[in-house]
C-alpha positions in Angstrom: 112.4 90.5 52.5 114.0 89.7 49.4 114.4 87.0 46.8 118.0 87.8 46.2 121.3 87.6 48.4 123.7 88.5 45.4 123.5 90.1 42.0 126.5 88.8 40.1 128.4 89.1 37.3 131.3 86.7 35.9 133.4 87.1 32.8 136.1 84.2 31.2 138.7 85.8 30.1 140.0 82.5 28.5 138.9 79.3 28.5 138.6 77.9 31.7 136.8 75.7 34.3 135.4 77.7 37.3 134.6 75.4 40.8 131.8 76.1 42.1 131.2 75.6 46.1 127.9 74.2 47.9 126.5 77.2 49.8 122.9 76.1 50.1 121.3 78.7 47.3 120.2 78.3 43.7 121.2 80.4 41.2 119.5 82.1 38.0 121.7 83.0 35.3 122.2 83.9 32.0 124.9 82.8 29.8 126.3 84.1 26.9 129.0 82.3 24.4 130.7 84.0 22.0 128.5 83.6 18.8 126.1 81.8 20.6 122.2 83.0 21.5 121.7 83.5 25.0 121.2 80.4 27.1 118.9 80.5 30.4 120.9 78.4 33.8 119.2 77.6 37.0 121.1 76.0 38.9 120.5 72.9 41.2 121.6 72.4 45.1 124.9 71.4 45.2 126.6 68.5 48.1 129.9 68.8 47.0 132.4 71.6 44.8 131.4 71.2 40.7 133.4 72.1 38.2 131.9 73.9 35.0 133.9 74.5 31.7 134.0 77.8 30.8 135.0 79.0 27.3 136.7 81.7 26.7 135.0 85.0 26.5 131.8 83.6 27.9 130.0 85.9 30.2 127.6 85.0 33.1 125.1 87.2 34.6 123.1 85.8 37.7 121.4 86.0 40.6 122.4 84.1 43.8 118.8 83.3 45.6 118.0 83.2 49.1 118.2 79.2 50.6 115.2 77.6 50.6 113.9 80.0 47.2 111.5 77.9 45.7 111.8 78.3 42.0 109.0 77.3 39.0 111.7 76.1 36.9 109.4 74.8 34.1 107.5 78.5 34.1 110.7 80.3 34.1 112.0 78.6 30.8 108.8 79.1 29.6 108.9 82.5 29.8 112.1 82.3 28.6 111.9 80.6 25.5 108.7 82.9 24.4 111.2 85.5 24.0 112.6 87.0 26.9 116.4 85.9 26.0 118.3 89.1 26.6 118.3 88.8 30.2 116.4 88.3 33.6 115.7 91.5 35.9 115.5 91.3 39.7 111.9 92.7 39.1 111.0 89.1 37.0 112.0 86.6 39.4 108.8 86.8 42.1 106.9 86.0 39.1 108.3 82.3 39.7 110.1 82.4 42.7 108.8 82.4 46.7 109.9 82.1 50.0 108.0 79.7 52.5 108.0 81.2 55.9 108.0 77.9 57.4 110.9 76.9 55.5 112.9 79.9 55.8 112.2 79.4 59.8 113.4 76.0 60.1 116.4 76.7 57.5 117.7 79.4 60.0 117.5 77.5 62.6 119.4 74.6 61.3 122.1 76.8 60.7 122.3 78.6 64.4 125.6 77.8 66.1 125.7 75.5 69.1 123.0 73.4 67.6 124.0 69.4 68.1 121.4 67.8 66.3 118.4 67.8 63.5 116.2 66.6 67.1 117.7 69.4 69.0 116.4 72.1 66.4 113.5 70.4 66.2 112.6 71.3 69.7 113.9 74.6 69.5 111.3 75.4 67.0 109.2 73.2 69.0 108.2 70.7 66.6 108.8 67.1 66.1 112.1 66.3 64.2 109.3 64.3 62.0 107.6 67.3 61.1 110.8 69.2 60.2 111.7 66.6 58.3 108.7 66.8 56.6 108.6 70.7 55.9 111.9 69.9 54.0 111.0 66.6 52.4 107.6 68.8 50.9 110.2 71.7 49.3 112.4 69.1 47.7 115.5 69.4 49.7 117.7 67.6 51.6 117.5 66.7 54.9 118.1 68.6 58.4 121.5 67.0 58.7 122.4 68.2 55.8 121.5 71.9 56.1 123.1 72.0 60.2 126.2 70.1 58.3 126.4 72.5 55.8 126.4 75.7 57.7 128.8 74.3 60.1 131.0 73.5 57.3 130.8 76.9 55.6 131.5 78.9 59.0 134.9 76.8 59.6 136.1 77.3 56.0 136.2 80.5 56.0 138.0 80.7 60.0 140.5 78.2 57.9 140.6 80.9 55.0 141.0 83.7 57.7 144.9 81.4 59.4 143.1 80.7 62.7 144.8 78.0 64.1 142.9 74.1 63.1 142.5 73.5 66.9 140.5 76.5 67.5 138.7 75.9 64.2 137.8 72.5 65.4 136.7 73.4 69.1 134.7 76.6 67.6 132.7 74.8 64.9 131.8 71.7 67.2 134.2 69.4 65.4 135.8 66.2 68.1 139.1 67.2 66.6 141.2 68.3 63.8 141.4 65.3 61.7 137.4 65.4 61.9 137.7 69.0 60.8 139.5 68.1 58.2 137.4 65.2 56.9 134.7 67.3 56.7 136.7 70.3 54.7 137.6 67.4 52.1 134.0 66.2 52.2 132.3 69.7 51.5 135.0 71.6 49.5 137.3 68.8 48.2 140.7 70.1 49.9 142.4 69.6 52.4 142.3 72.9 54.9 146.1 73.6 53.8 145.1 73.5 50.5 141.7 76.0 50.9 144.0 78.6 52.9 146.5 78.8 49.5 143.7 78.9 46.8 142.6 82.7 46.0 139.4 81.0 44.1 138.1 78.9 46.9 138.5 81.8 49.5 137.1 84.5 47.4 134.1 81.7 46.7 133.5 81.3 50.3 133.5 85.0 50.9 130.7 85.3 48.5 126.8 85.1 50.2 125.3 81.6 51.1 124.1 79.1 53.4 125.5 79.9 57.1 
């Protein structure tokens, strides 16, 4: 199975602030600022919206990795610093990243619709909650409920972006009411449902591949 969900490119036509939404993924990015040497960036796993300032003319080329992919960041940076400063190819990544099948199964189960708690996910997997927690902790990842809530929030946000009535989204997503849904959208994406619907940038970000 491929390590990569998506290969993407972005050019800042003018100086701007880019908003990055939590998607459960990490990205390997080559950033080229005008007049500067290319830089290698490895994004952190975000738990909320982040703003990044980009210079006019900045060019970014990145690979969005599958949720749970483990990256040997020091080895990747060492490879880059030893002279591989022009770009990163898809074929390069398996040298520095890998998928743990047990971890991938756990993340898939946590993203499944209808799971009411991490304990119910653990039962689905046939393990104890403590074992599920240990699998994530060993990979230096957040606790099980982070993943369950993130997947639910992303699905709800996309439904909101599609103009599905909030009462319907709340019910179908397992939130107790519209107020609960609104709090979750604010927590993950920093905006109200209405603000999300009217932001082309946020809607486009939610359409990108990620954890859900």
